[in-house]
mmCIF file of the N, C-alpha and C atoms, coordinates in Angstrom:
data_MODEL
# 
_entry.id   MODEL 
# 
loop_
_atom_site.group_PDB 
_atom_site.id 
_atom_site.type_symbol 
_atom_site.label_atom_id 
_atom_site.label_alt_id 
_atom_site.label_comp_id 
_atom_site.label_asym_id 
_atom_site.label_entity_id 
_atom_site.label_seq_id 
_atom_site.pdbx_PDB_ins_code 
_atom_site.Cartn_x 
_atom_site.Cartn_y 
_atom_site.Cartn_z 
_atom_site.occupancy 
_atom_site.B_iso_or_equiv 
_atom_site.pdbx_formal_charge 
_atom_site.auth_seq_id 
_atom_site.auth_comp_id 
_atom_site.auth_asym_id 
_atom_site.auth_atom_id 
_atom_site.pdbx_PDB_model_num 
ATOM 1   N N  . MET A 1 1  ? -57.872 -138.826 -162.584 1.00 0.00 ? 1  MET A N  1 
ATOM 2   C CA . MET A 1 1  ? -58.922 -138.946 -163.577 1.00 0.00 ? 1  MET A CA 1 
ATOM 3   C C  . MET A 1 1  ? -59.238 -137.595 -164.224 1.00 0.00 ? 1  MET A C  1 
ATOM 4   N N  . ARG A 1 2  ? -59.261 -136.552 -163.391 1.00 0.00 ? 2  ARG A N  1 
ATOM 5   C CA . ARG A 1 2  ? -59.589 -135.215 -163.887 1.00 0.00 ? 2  ARG A CA 1 
ATOM 6   C C  . ARG A 1 2  ? -58.517 -134.716 -164.866 1.00 0.00 ? 2  ARG A C  1 
ATOM 7   N N  . LYS A 1 3  ? -57.228 -134.980 -164.557 1.00 0.00 ? 3  LYS A N  1 
ATOM 8   C CA . LYS A 1 3  ? -56.139 -134.557 -165.444 1.00 0.00 ? 3  LYS A CA 1 
ATOM 9   C C  . LYS A 1 3  ? -56.244 -135.252 -166.798 1.00 0.00 ? 3  LYS A C  1 
ATOM 10  N N  . LYS A 1 4  ? -56.609 -136.531 -166.786 1.00 0.00 ? 4  LYS A N  1 
ATOM 11  C CA . LYS A 1 4  ? -56.748 -137.271 -168.034 1.00 0.00 ? 4  LYS A CA 1 
ATOM 12  C C  . LYS A 1 4  ? -57.887 -136.705 -168.876 1.00 0.00 ? 4  LYS A C  1 
ATOM 13  N N  . LEU A 1 5  ? -58.978 -136.338 -168.234 1.00 0.00 ? 5  LEU A N  1 
ATOM 14  C CA . LEU A 1 5  ? -60.121 -135.771 -168.939 1.00 0.00 ? 5  LEU A CA 1 
ATOM 15  C C  . LEU A 1 5  ? -59.743 -134.422 -169.559 1.00 0.00 ? 5  LEU A C  1 
ATOM 16  N N  . ILE A 1 6  ? -59.067 -133.574 -168.808 1.00 0.00 ? 6  ILE A N  1 
ATOM 17  C CA . ILE A 1 6  ? -58.638 -132.265 -169.326 1.00 0.00 ? 6  ILE A CA 1 
ATOM 18  C C  . ILE A 1 6  ? -57.668 -132.455 -170.480 1.00 0.00 ? 6  ILE A C  1 
ATOM 19  N N  . THR A 1 7  ? -56.736 -133.378 -170.344 1.00 0.00 ? 7  THR A N  1 
ATOM 20  C CA . THR A 1 7  ? -55.774 -133.654 -171.415 1.00 0.00 ? 7  THR A CA 1 
ATOM 21  C C  . THR A 1 7  ? -56.490 -134.142 -172.667 1.00 0.00 ? 7  THR A C  1 
ATOM 22  N N  . ALA A 1 8  ? -57.484 -135.019 -172.505 1.00 0.00 ? 8  ALA A N  1 
ATOM 23  C CA . ALA A 1 8  ? -58.241 -135.530 -173.646 1.00 0.00 ? 8  ALA A CA 1 
ATOM 24  C C  . ALA A 1 8  ? -59.018 -134.419 -174.338 1.00 0.00 ? 8  ALA A C  1 
ATOM 25  N N  . ILE A 1 9  ? -59.606 -133.519 -173.560 1.00 0.00 ? 9  ILE A N  1 
ATOM 26  C CA . ILE A 1 9  ? -60.364 -132.403 -174.144 1.00 0.00 ? 9  ILE A CA 1 
ATOM 27  C C  . ILE A 1 9  ? -59.438 -131.476 -174.920 1.00 0.00 ? 9  ILE A C  1 
ATOM 28  N N  . ILE A 1 10 ? -58.302 -131.147 -174.351 1.00 0.00 ? 10 ILE A N  1 
ATOM 29  C CA . ILE A 1 10 ? -57.340 -130.268 -175.039 1.00 0.00 ? 10 ILE A CA 1 
ATOM 30  C C  . ILE A 1 10 ? -56.839 -130.929 -176.312 1.00 0.00 ? 10 ILE A C  1 
ATOM 31  N N  . THR A 1 11 ? -56.512 -132.214 -176.235 1.00 0.00 ? 11 THR A N  1 
ATOM 32  C CA . THR A 1 11 ? -56.022 -132.933 -177.413 1.00 0.00 ? 11 THR A CA 1 
ATOM 33  C C  . THR A 1 11 ? -57.082 -132.971 -178.508 1.00 0.00 ? 11 THR A C  1 
ATOM 34  N N  . ALA A 1 12 ? -58.319 -133.255 -178.142 1.00 0.00 ? 12 ALA A N  1 
ATOM 35  C CA . ALA A 1 12 ? -59.409 -133.288 -179.123 1.00 0.00 ? 12 ALA A CA 1 
ATOM 36  C C  . ALA A 1 12 ? -59.614 -131.916 -179.758 1.00 0.00 ? 12 ALA A C  1 
ATOM 37  N N  . THR A 1 13 ? -59.536 -130.873 -178.948 1.00 0.00 ? 13 THR A N  1 
ATOM 38  C CA . THR A 1 13 ? -59.693 -129.511 -179.470 1.00 0.00 ? 13 THR A CA 1 
ATOM 39  C C  . THR A 1 13 ? -58.605 -129.186 -180.480 1.00 0.00 ? 13 THR A C  1 
ATOM 40  N N  . LEU A 1 14 ? -57.362 -129.541 -180.159 1.00 0.00 ? 14 LEU A N  1 
ATOM 41  C CA . LEU A 1 14 ? -56.257 -129.281 -181.084 1.00 0.00 ? 14 LEU A CA 1 
ATOM 42  C C  . LEU A 1 14 ? -56.397 -130.087 -182.363 1.00 0.00 ? 14 LEU A C  1 
ATOM 43  N N  . LEU A 1 15 ? -56.854 -131.324 -182.260 1.00 0.00 ? 15 LEU A N  1 
ATOM 44  C CA . LEU A 1 15 ? -57.036 -132.148 -183.458 1.00 0.00 ? 15 LEU A CA 1 
ATOM 45  C C  . LEU A 1 15 ? -58.159 -131.620 -184.343 1.00 0.00 ? 15 LEU A C  1 
ATOM 46  N N  . ILE A 1 16 ? -59.220 -131.135 -183.721 1.00 0.00 ? 16 ILE A N  1 
ATOM 47  C CA . ILE A 1 16 ? -60.333 -130.591 -184.498 1.00 0.00 ? 16 ILE A CA 1 
ATOM 48  C C  . ILE A 1 16 ? -59.941 -129.269 -185.146 1.00 0.00 ? 16 ILE A C  1 
ATOM 49  N N  . ALA A 1 17 ? -59.264 -128.405 -184.378 1.00 0.00 ? 17 ALA A N  1 
ATOM 50  C CA . ALA A 1 17 ? -58.861 -127.094 -184.895 1.00 0.00 ? 17 ALA A CA 1 
ATOM 51  C C  . ALA A 1 17 ? -57.810 -127.240 -185.972 1.00 0.00 ? 17 ALA A C  1 
ATOM 52  N N  . GLY A 1 18 ? -56.853 -128.141 -185.764 1.00 0.00 ? 18 GLY A N  1 
ATOM 53  C CA . GLY A 1 18 ? -55.813 -128.377 -186.746 1.00 0.00 ? 18 GLY A CA 1 
ATOM 54  C C  . GLY A 1 18 ? -54.887 -127.201 -186.922 1.00 0.00 ? 18 GLY A C  1 
ATOM 55  N N  . CYS A 1 19 ? -54.012 -127.346 -187.854 1.00 0.00 ? 19 CYS A N  1 
ATOM 56  C CA . CYS A 1 19 ? -53.056 -126.298 -188.198 1.00 0.00 ? 19 CYS A CA 1 
ATOM 57  C C  . CYS A 1 19 ? -53.132 -126.044 -189.686 1.00 0.00 ? 19 CYS A C  1 
ATOM 58  N N  . SER A 1 20 ? -52.970 -124.827 -190.058 1.00 0.00 ? 20 SER A N  1 
ATOM 59  C CA . SER A 1 20 ? -52.979 -124.465 -191.467 1.00 0.00 ? 20 SER A CA 1 
ATOM 60  C C  . SER A 1 20 ? -51.562 -124.502 -192.007 1.00 0.00 ? 20 SER A C  1 
ATOM 61  N N  . ASP A 1 21 ? -51.408 -125.018 -193.221 1.00 0.00 ? 21 ASP A N  1 
ATOM 62  C CA . ASP A 1 21 ? -50.079 -125.040 -193.816 1.00 0.00 ? 21 ASP A CA 1 
ATOM 63  C C  . ASP A 1 21 ? -49.814 -123.807 -194.667 1.00 0.00 ? 21 ASP A C  1 
ATOM 64  N N  . THR A 1 22 ? -50.737 -122.877 -194.683 1.00 0.00 ? 22 THR A N  1 
ATOM 65  C CA . THR A 1 22 ? -50.532 -121.635 -195.403 1.00 0.00 ? 22 THR A CA 1 
ATOM 66  C C  . THR A 1 22 ? -50.386 -120.505 -194.401 1.00 0.00 ? 22 THR A C  1 
ATOM 67  N N  . ALA A 1 23 ? -49.411 -119.665 -194.634 1.00 0.00 ? 23 ALA A N  1 
ATOM 68  C CA . ALA A 1 23 ? -49.164 -118.547 -193.725 1.00 0.00 ? 23 ALA A CA 1 
ATOM 69  C C  . ALA A 1 23 ? -50.027 -117.358 -194.119 1.00 0.00 ? 23 ALA A C  1 
ATOM 70  N N  . ASN A 1 24 ? -50.308 -116.490 -193.168 1.00 0.00 ? 24 ASN A N  1 
ATOM 71  C CA . ASN A 1 24 ? -51.025 -115.260 -193.447 1.00 0.00 ? 24 ASN A CA 1 
ATOM 72  C C  . ASN A 1 24 ? -50.037 -114.225 -193.958 1.00 0.00 ? 24 ASN A C  1 
ATOM 73  N N  . VAL A 1 25 ? -49.792 -114.268 -195.232 1.00 0.00 ? 25 VAL A N  1 
ATOM 74  C CA . VAL A 1 25 ? -48.856 -113.336 -195.847 1.00 0.00 ? 25 VAL A CA 1 
ATOM 75  C C  . VAL A 1 25 ? -49.637 -112.475 -196.815 1.00 0.00 ? 25 VAL A C  1 
ATOM 76  N N  . SER A 1 26 ? -49.550 -111.185 -196.631 1.00 0.00 ? 26 SER A N  1 
ATOM 77  C CA . SER A 1 26 ? -50.234 -110.270 -197.536 1.00 0.00 ? 26 SER A CA 1 
ATOM 78  C C  . SER A 1 26 ? -49.529 -110.247 -198.873 1.00 0.00 ? 26 SER A C  1 
ATOM 79  N N  . ALA A 1 27 ? -50.259 -109.903 -199.896 1.00 0.00 ? 27 ALA A N  1 
ATOM 80  C CA . ALA A 1 27 ? -49.656 -109.776 -201.220 1.00 0.00 ? 27 ALA A CA 1 
ATOM 81  C C  . ALA A 1 27 ? -48.563 -108.717 -201.164 1.00 0.00 ? 27 ALA A C  1 
ATOM 82  N N  . GLY A 1 28 ? -47.431 -108.997 -201.754 1.00 0.00 ? 28 GLY A N  1 
ATOM 83  C CA . GLY A 1 28 ? -46.314 -108.065 -201.746 1.00 0.00 ? 28 GLY A CA 1 
ATOM 84  C C  . GLY A 1 28 ? -45.330 -108.324 -200.623 1.00 0.00 ? 28 GLY A C  1 
ATOM 85  N N  . GLN A 1 29 ? -45.670 -109.191 -199.678 1.00 0.00 ? 29 GLN A N  1 
ATOM 86  C CA . GLN A 1 29 ? -44.771 -109.510 -198.581 1.00 0.00 ? 29 GLN A CA 1 
ATOM 87  C C  . GLN A 1 29 ? -44.119 -110.867 -198.775 1.00 0.00 ? 29 GLN A C  1 
ATOM 88  N N  . GLU A 1 30 ? -44.336 -111.491 -199.890 1.00 0.00 ? 30 GLU A N  1 
ATOM 89  C CA . GLU A 1 30 ? -43.851 -112.840 -200.099 1.00 0.00 ? 30 GLU A CA 1 
ATOM 90  C C  . GLU A 1 30 ? -42.335 -112.912 -200.248 1.00 0.00 ? 30 GLU A C  1 
ATOM 91  N N  . ASN A 1 31 ? -41.728 -111.959 -200.906 1.00 0.00 ? 31 ASN A N  1 
ATOM 92  C CA . ASN A 1 31 ? -40.294 -111.988 -201.159 1.00 0.00 ? 31 ASN A CA 1 
ATOM 93  C C  . ASN A 1 31 ? -39.630 -110.758 -200.568 1.00 0.00 ? 31 ASN A C  1 
ATOM 94  N N  . THR A 1 32 ? -39.528 -110.714 -199.258 1.00 0.00 ? 32 THR A N  1 
ATOM 95  C CA . THR A 1 32 ? -38.941 -109.544 -198.638 1.00 0.00 ? 32 THR A CA 1 
ATOM 96  C C  . THR A 1 32 ? -37.434 -109.670 -198.485 1.00 0.00 ? 32 THR A C  1 
ATOM 97  N N  . MET A 1 33 ? -36.874 -110.856 -198.693 1.00 0.00 ? 33 MET A N  1 
ATOM 98  C CA . MET A 1 33 ? -35.432 -111.044 -198.540 1.00 0.00 ? 33 MET A CA 1 
ATOM 99  C C  . MET A 1 33 ? -34.750 -110.959 -199.898 1.00 0.00 ? 33 MET A C  1 
ATOM 100 N N  . VAL A 1 34 ? -33.643 -110.205 -199.936 1.00 0.00 ? 34 VAL A N  1 
ATOM 101 C CA . VAL A 1 34 ? -32.878 -110.003 -201.164 1.00 0.00 ? 34 VAL A CA 1 
ATOM 102 C C  . VAL A 1 34 ? -31.466 -110.523 -200.930 1.00 0.00 ? 34 VAL A C  1 
ATOM 103 N N  . LEU A 1 35 ? -30.968 -111.347 -201.841 1.00 0.00 ? 35 LEU A N  1 
ATOM 104 C CA . LEU A 1 35 ? -29.594 -111.841 -201.750 1.00 0.00 ? 35 LEU A CA 1 
ATOM 105 C C  . LEU A 1 35 ? -28.650 -110.705 -202.115 1.00 0.00 ? 35 LEU A C  1 
ATOM 106 N N  . VAL A 1 36 ? -27.755 -110.330 -201.181 1.00 0.00 ? 36 VAL A N  1 
ATOM 107 C CA . VAL A 1 36 ? -26.858 -109.200 -201.416 1.00 0.00 ? 36 VAL A CA 1 
ATOM 108 C C  . VAL A 1 36 ? -25.385 -109.599 -201.453 1.00 0.00 ? 36 VAL A C  1 
ATOM 109 N N  . GLY A 1 37 ? -25.073 -110.841 -201.103 1.00 0.00 ? 37 GLY A N  1 
ATOM 110 C CA . GLY A 1 37 ? -23.689 -111.300 -201.141 1.00 0.00 ? 37 GLY A CA 1 
ATOM 111 C C  . GLY A 1 37 ? -23.629 -112.793 -200.935 1.00 0.00 ? 37 GLY A C  1 
ATOM 112 N N  . SER A 1 38 ? -22.508 -113.378 -201.352 1.00 0.00 ? 38 SER A N  1 
ATOM 113 C CA . SER A 1 38 ? -22.359 -114.818 -201.161 1.00 0.00 ? 38 SER A CA 1 
ATOM 114 C C  . SER A 1 38 ? -20.892 -115.193 -201.211 1.00 0.00 ? 38 SER A C  1 
ATOM 115 N N  . GLY A 1 39 ? -20.607 -116.354 -200.663 1.00 0.00 ? 39 GLY A N  1 
ATOM 116 C CA . GLY A 1 39 ? -19.278 -116.932 -200.684 1.00 0.00 ? 39 GLY A CA 1 
ATOM 117 C C  . GLY A 1 39 ? -19.416 -118.428 -200.828 1.00 0.00 ? 39 GLY A C  1 
ATOM 118 N N  . GLN A 1 40 ? -18.329 -119.150 -200.615 1.00 0.00 ? 40 GLN A N  1 
ATOM 119 C CA . GLN A 1 40 ? -18.355 -120.589 -200.812 1.00 0.00 ? 40 GLN A CA 1 
ATOM 120 C C  . GLN A 1 40 ? -19.323 -121.286 -199.855 1.00 0.00 ? 40 GLN A C  1 
ATOM 121 N N  . GLU A 1 41 ? -19.389 -120.845 -198.608 1.00 0.00 ? 41 GLU A N  1 
ATOM 122 C CA . GLU A 1 41 ? -20.242 -121.514 -197.625 1.00 0.00 ? 41 GLU A CA 1 
ATOM 123 C C  . GLU A 1 41 ? -21.181 -120.565 -196.900 1.00 0.00 ? 41 GLU A C  1 
ATOM 124 N N  . TYR A 1 42 ? -21.484 -119.429 -197.498 1.00 0.00 ? 42 TYR A N  1 
ATOM 125 C CA . TYR A 1 42 ? -22.406 -118.501 -196.854 1.00 0.00 ? 42 TYR A CA 1 
ATOM 126 C C  . TYR A 1 42 ? -23.167 -117.675 -197.877 1.00 0.00 ? 42 TYR A C  1 
ATOM 127 N N  . LEU A 1 43 ? -24.314 -117.170 -197.449 1.00 0.00 ? 43 LEU A N  1 
ATOM 128 C CA . LEU A 1 43 ? -25.129 -116.240 -198.228 1.00 0.00 ? 43 LEU A CA 1 
ATOM 129 C C  . LEU A 1 43 ? -25.482 -115.076 -197.316 1.00 0.00 ? 43 LEU A C  1 
ATOM 130 N N  . ILE A 1 44 ? -25.546 -113.887 -197.856 1.00 0.00 ? 44 ILE A N  1 
ATOM 131 C CA . ILE A 1 44 ? -25.954 -112.718 -197.086 1.00 0.00 ? 44 ILE A CA 1 
ATOM 132 C C  . ILE A 1 44 ? -27.227 -112.170 -197.709 1.00 0.00 ? 44 ILE A C  1 
ATOM 133 N N  . TYR A 1 45 ? -28.255 -112.081 -196.880 1.00 0.00 ? 45 TYR A N  1 
ATOM 134 C CA . TYR A 1 45 ? -29.538 -111.550 -197.308 1.00 0.00 ? 45 TYR A CA 1 
ATOM 135 C C  . TYR A 1 45 ? -29.814 -110.240 -196.594 1.00 0.00 ? 45 TYR A C  1 
ATOM 136 N N  . ALA A 1 46 ? -30.641 -109.390 -197.218 1.00 0.00 ? 46 ALA A N  1 
ATOM 137 C CA . ALA A 1 46 ? -31.116 -108.165 -196.578 1.00 0.00 ? 46 ALA A CA 1 
ATOM 138 C C  . ALA A 1 46 ? -32.630 -108.116 -196.714 1.00 0.00 ? 46 ALA A C  1 
ATOM 139 N N  . ASP A 1 47 ? -33.283 -107.687 -195.666 1.00 0.00 ? 47 ASP A N  1 
ATOM 140 C CA . ASP A 1 47 ? -34.730 -107.495 -195.701 1.00 0.00 ? 47 ASP A CA 1 
ATOM 141 C C  . ASP A 1 47 ? -35.000 -106.246 -196.529 1.00 0.00 ? 47 ASP A C  1 
ATOM 142 N N  . SER A 1 48 ? -35.811 -106.370 -197.571 1.00 0.00 ? 48 SER A N  1 
ATOM 143 C CA . SER A 1 48 ? -36.033 -105.228 -198.464 1.00 0.00 ? 48 SER A CA 1 
ATOM 144 C C  . SER A 1 48 ? -36.829 -104.108 -197.803 1.00 0.00 ? 48 SER A C  1 
ATOM 145 N N  . ASP A 1 49 ? -37.556 -104.412 -196.727 1.00 0.00 ? 49 ASP A N  1 
ATOM 146 C CA . ASP A 1 49 ? -38.312 -103.371 -196.022 1.00 0.00 ? 49 ASP A CA 1 
ATOM 147 C C  . ASP A 1 49 ? -37.451 -102.626 -195.013 1.00 0.00 ? 49 ASP A C  1 
ATOM 148 N N  . THR A 1 50 ? -36.692 -103.364 -194.204 1.00 0.00 ? 50 THR A N  1 
ATOM 149 C CA . THR A 1 50 ? -35.935 -102.752 -193.113 1.00 0.00 ? 50 THR A CA 1 
ATOM 150 C C  . THR A 1 50 ? -34.457 -102.564 -193.425 1.00 0.00 ? 50 THR A C  1 
ATOM 151 N N  . GLY A 1 51 ? -33.915 -103.328 -194.374 1.00 0.00 ? 51 GLY A N  1 
ATOM 152 C CA . GLY A 1 51 ? -32.496 -103.256 -194.695 1.00 0.00 ? 51 GLY A CA 1 
ATOM 153 C C  . GLY A 1 51 ? -31.629 -104.093 -193.767 1.00 0.00 ? 51 GLY A C  1 
ATOM 154 N N  . VAL A 1 52 ? -32.205 -104.733 -192.755 1.00 0.00 ? 52 VAL A N  1 
ATOM 155 C CA . VAL A 1 52 ? -31.435 -105.549 -191.811 1.00 0.00 ? 52 VAL A CA 1 
ATOM 156 C C  . VAL A 1 52 ? -30.811 -106.722 -192.563 1.00 0.00 ? 52 VAL A C  1 
ATOM 157 N N  . MET A 1 53 ? -29.522 -106.980 -192.282 1.00 0.00 ? 53 MET A N  1 
ATOM 158 C CA . MET A 1 53 ? -28.780 -108.018 -192.989 1.00 0.00 ? 53 MET A CA 1 
ATOM 159 C C  . MET A 1 53 ? -28.727 -109.301 -192.166 1.00 0.00 ? 53 MET A C  1 
ATOM 160 N N  . TYR A 1 54 ? -28.815 -110.441 -192.875 1.00 0.00 ? 54 TYR A N  1 
ATOM 161 C CA . TYR A 1 54 ? -28.797 -111.760 -192.255 1.00 0.00 ? 54 TYR A CA 1 
ATOM 162 C C  . TYR A 1 54 ? -27.725 -112.615 -192.918 1.00 0.00 ? 54 TYR A C  1 
ATOM 163 N N  . LEU A 1 55 ? -27.004 -113.387 -192.119 1.00 0.00 ? 55 LEU A N  1 
ATOM 164 C CA . LEU A 1 55 ? -25.979 -114.304 -192.606 1.00 0.00 ? 55 LEU A CA 1 
ATOM 165 C C  . LEU A 1 55 ? -26.535 -115.713 -192.536 1.00 0.00 ? 55 LEU A C  1 
ATOM 166 N N  . TYR A 1 56 ? -26.512 -116.417 -193.679 1.00 0.00 ? 56 TYR A N  1 
ATOM 167 C CA . TYR A 1 56 ? -26.961 -117.808 -193.732 1.00 0.00 ? 56 TYR A CA 1 
ATOM 168 C C  . TYR A 1 56 ? -25.746 -118.666 -194.065 1.00 0.00 ? 56 TYR A C  1 
ATOM 169 N N  . ILE A 1 57 ? -25.389 -119.550 -193.146 1.00 0.00 ? 57 ILE A N  1 
ATOM 170 C CA . ILE A 1 57 ? -24.256 -120.454 -193.341 1.00 0.00 ? 57 ILE A CA 1 
ATOM 171 C C  . ILE A 1 57 ? -24.766 -121.706 -194.041 1.00 0.00 ? 57 ILE A C  1 
ATOM 172 N N  . THR A 1 58 ? -24.099 -122.107 -195.101 1.00 0.00 ? 58 THR A N  1 
ATOM 173 C CA . THR A 1 58 ? -24.492 -123.297 -195.853 1.00 0.00 ? 58 THR A CA 1 
ATOM 174 C C  . THR A 1 58 ? -23.339 -124.287 -195.837 1.00 0.00 ? 58 THR A C  1 
ATOM 175 N N  . ILE A 1 59 ? -23.426 -125.269 -194.952 1.00 0.00 ? 59 ILE A N  1 
ATOM 176 C CA . ILE A 1 59 ? -22.423 -126.322 -194.901 1.00 0.00 ? 59 ILE A CA 1 
ATOM 177 C C  . ILE A 1 59 ? -23.114 -127.662 -195.099 1.00 0.00 ? 59 ILE A C  1 
ATOM 178 N N  . SER A 1 60 ? -22.354 -128.671 -195.455 1.00 0.00 ? 60 SER A N  1 
ATOM 179 C CA . SER A 1 60 ? -22.944 -129.954 -195.821 1.00 0.00 ? 60 SER A CA 1 
ATOM 180 C C  . SER A 1 60 ? -23.671 -130.634 -194.669 1.00 0.00 ? 60 SER A C  1 
ATOM 181 N N  . THR A 1 61 ? -23.297 -130.357 -193.428 1.00 0.00 ? 61 THR A N  1 
ATOM 182 C CA . THR A 1 61 ? -23.930 -131.013 -192.286 1.00 0.00 ? 61 THR A CA 1 
ATOM 183 C C  . THR A 1 61 ? -25.079 -130.217 -191.694 1.00 0.00 ? 61 THR A C  1 
ATOM 184 N N  . GLY A 1 62 ? -25.423 -129.086 -192.298 1.00 0.00 ? 62 GLY A N  1 
ATOM 185 C CA . GLY A 1 62 ? -26.516 -128.265 -191.785 1.00 0.00 ? 62 GLY A CA 1 
ATOM 186 C C  . GLY A 1 62 ? -26.329 -126.830 -192.196 1.00 0.00 ? 62 GLY A C  1 
ATOM 187 N N  . GLY A 1 63 ? -26.906 -125.939 -191.454 1.00 0.00 ? 63 GLY A N  1 
ATOM 188 C CA . GLY A 1 63 ? -26.798 -124.528 -191.762 1.00 0.00 ? 63 GLY A CA 1 
ATOM 189 C C  . GLY A 1 63 ? -27.403 -123.718 -190.643 1.00 0.00 ? 63 GLY A C  1 
ATOM 190 N N  . GLY A 1 64 ? -27.359 -122.432 -190.802 1.00 0.00 ? 64 GLY A N  1 
ATOM 191 C CA . GLY A 1 64 ? -27.926 -121.577 -189.772 1.00 0.00 ? 64 GLY A CA 1 
ATOM 192 C C  . GLY A 1 64 ? -28.110 -120.165 -190.281 1.00 0.00 ? 64 GLY A C  1 
ATOM 193 N N  . LEU A 1 65 ? -29.018 -119.449 -189.664 1.00 0.00 ? 65 LEU A N  1 
ATOM 194 C CA . LEU A 1 65 ? -29.332 -118.076 -190.034 1.00 0.00 ? 65 LEU A CA 1 
ATOM 195 C C  . LEU A 1 65 ? -29.196 -117.201 -188.809 1.00 0.00 ? 65 LEU A C  1 
ATOM 196 N N  . THR A 1 66 ? -28.554 -116.053 -188.956 1.00 0.00 ? 66 THR A N  1 
ATOM 197 C CA . THR A 1 66 ? -28.414 -115.126 -187.846 1.00 0.00 ? 66 THR A CA 1 
ATOM 198 C C  . THR A 1 66 ? -28.400 -113.691 -188.358 1.00 0.00 ? 66 THR A C  1 
ATOM 199 N N  . VAL A 1 67 ? -28.793 -112.780 -187.514 1.00 0.00 ? 67 VAL A N  1 
ATOM 200 C CA . VAL A 1 67 ? -28.736 -111.352 -187.837 1.00 0.00 ? 67 VAL A CA 1 
ATOM 201 C C  . VAL A 1 67 ? -27.281 -110.914 -187.773 1.00 0.00 ? 67 VAL A C  1 
ATOM 202 N N  . MET A 1 68 ? -26.855 -110.119 -188.724 1.00 0.00 ? 68 MET A N  1 
ATOM 203 C CA . MET A 1 68 ? -25.505 -109.561 -188.688 1.00 0.00 ? 68 MET A CA 1 
ATOM 204 C C  . MET A 1 68 ? -25.535 -108.299 -187.822 1.00 0.00 ? 68 MET A C  1 
ATOM 205 N N  . LEU A 1 69 ? -24.540 -108.154 -186.953 1.00 0.00 ? 69 LEU A N  1 
ATOM 206 C CA . LEU A 1 69 ? -24.501 -107.043 -186.012 1.00 0.00 ? 69 LEU A CA 1 
ATOM 207 C C  . LEU A 1 69 ? -23.293 -106.145 -186.247 1.00 0.00 ? 69 LEU A C  1 
ATOM 208 N N  . ASN A 1 70 ? -23.458 -104.863 -185.929 1.00 0.00 ? 70 ASN A N  1 
ATOM 209 C CA . ASN A 1 70 ? -22.346 -103.922 -185.908 1.00 0.00 ? 70 ASN A CA 1 
ATOM 210 C C  . ASN A 1 70 ? -21.559 -104.145 -184.622 1.00 0.00 ? 70 ASN A C  1 
ATOM 211 N N  . ALA A 1 71 ? -20.418 -103.472 -184.498 1.00 0.00 ? 71 ALA A N  1 
ATOM 212 C CA . ALA A 1 71 ? -19.575 -103.619 -183.309 1.00 0.00 ? 71 ALA A CA 1 
ATOM 213 C C  . ALA A 1 71 ? -20.303 -103.210 -182.032 1.00 0.00 ? 71 ALA A C  1 
ATOM 214 N N  . ASP A 1 72 ? -21.244 -102.279 -182.128 1.00 0.00 ? 72 ASP A N  1 
ATOM 215 C CA . ASP A 1 72 ? -21.974 -101.836 -180.933 1.00 0.00 ? 72 ASP A CA 1 
ATOM 216 C C  . ASP A 1 72 ? -23.201 -102.700 -180.625 1.00 0.00 ? 72 ASP A C  1 
ATOM 217 N N  . GLY A 1 73 ? -23.434 -103.764 -181.397 1.00 0.00 ? 73 GLY A N  1 
ATOM 218 C CA . GLY A 1 73 ? -24.525 -104.690 -181.143 1.00 0.00 ? 73 GLY A CA 1 
ATOM 219 C C  . GLY A 1 73 ? -25.826 -104.375 -181.855 1.00 0.00 ? 73 GLY A C  1 
ATOM 220 N N  . THR A 1 74 ? -25.863 -103.295 -182.619 1.00 0.00 ? 74 THR A N  1 
ATOM 221 C CA . THR A 1 74 ? -27.064 -102.961 -183.380 1.00 0.00 ? 74 THR A CA 1 
ATOM 222 C C  . THR A 1 74 ? -27.075 -103.753 -184.687 1.00 0.00 ? 74 THR A C  1 
ATOM 223 N N  . PRO A 1 75 ? -28.257 -104.018 -185.242 1.00 0.00 ? 75 PRO A N  1 
ATOM 224 C CA . PRO A 1 75 ? -28.319 -104.760 -186.505 1.00 0.00 ? 75 PRO A CA 1 
ATOM 225 C C  . PRO A 1 75 ? -27.634 -104.008 -187.637 1.00 0.00 ? 75 PRO A C  1 
ATOM 226 N N  . LYS A 1 76 ? -26.918 -104.749 -188.456 1.00 0.00 ? 76 LYS A N  1 
ATOM 227 C CA . LYS A 1 76 ? -26.241 -104.168 -189.614 1.00 0.00 ? 76 LYS A CA 1 
ATOM 228 C C  . LYS A 1 76 ? -27.292 -103.880 -190.683 1.00 0.00 ? 76 LYS A C  1 
ATOM 229 N N  . ILE A 1 77 ? -27.268 -102.676 -191.249 1.00 0.00 ? 77 ILE A N  1 
ATOM 230 C CA . ILE A 1 77 ? -28.244 -102.248 -192.245 1.00 0.00 ? 77 ILE A CA 1 
ATOM 231 C C  . ILE A 1 77 ? -27.569 -102.176 -193.594 1.00 0.00 ? 77 ILE A C  1 
ATOM 232 N N  . TRP A 1 78 ? -28.211 -102.808 -194.587 1.00 0.00 ? 78 TRP A N  1 
ATOM 233 C CA . TRP A 1 78 ? -27.682 -102.795 -195.945 1.00 0.00 ? 78 TRP A CA 1 
ATOM 234 C C  . TRP A 1 78 ? -27.910 -101.426 -196.577 1.00 0.00 ? 78 TRP A C  1 
ATOM 235 N N  . GLN A 1 79 ? -26.842 -100.844 -197.107 1.00 0.00 ? 79 GLN A N  1 
ATOM 236 C CA . GLN A 1 79 ? -26.897 -99.510  -197.702 1.00 0.00 ? 79 GLN A CA 1 
ATOM 237 C C  . GLN A 1 79 ? -27.044 -99.548  -199.218 1.00 0.00 ? 79 GLN A C  1 
ATOM 238 N N  . GLY A 1 80 ? -27.211 -100.714 -199.793 1.00 0.00 ? 80 GLY A N  1 
ATOM 239 C CA . GLY A 1 80 ? -27.299 -100.837 -201.245 1.00 0.00 ? 80 GLY A CA 1 
ATOM 240 C C  . GLY A 1 80 ? -25.958 -101.234 -201.824 1.00 0.00 ? 80 GLY A C  1 
ATOM 241 N N  . GLU A 1 81 ? -25.873 -101.189 -203.115 1.00 0.00 ? 81 GLU A N  1 
ATOM 242 C CA . GLU A 1 81 ? -24.627 -101.569 -203.798 1.00 0.00 ? 81 GLU A CA 1 
ATOM 243 C C  . GLU A 1 81 ? -23.498 -100.645 -203.392 1.00 0.00 ? 81 GLU A C  1 
ATOM 244 N N  . GLU A 1 82 ? -22.358 -101.257 -203.081 1.00 0.00 ? 82 GLU A N  1 
ATOM 245 C CA . GLU A 1 82 ? -21.196 -100.450 -202.671 1.00 0.00 ? 82 GLU A CA 1 
ATOM 246 C C  . GLU A 1 82 ? -20.175 -100.380 -203.772 1.00 0.00 ? 82 GLU A C  1 
# 
């Protein structure tokens, strides 16, 4: 009985508090990703603040995003136009 009461209280609290569909993003932080390369089934983005590069795979059955790494395991940093 006690577990049910605690579960009901937690559930009610979450329903009352709700979730916001707007993120806490400061002005100027909205577009931090820059498209720096692309191919038939992939896009390469770089974070404009840190320069860290991300690979986004675009295939018809789904996709995925991952950090691009150097051979030593450190994040690959975009150096600008080559």
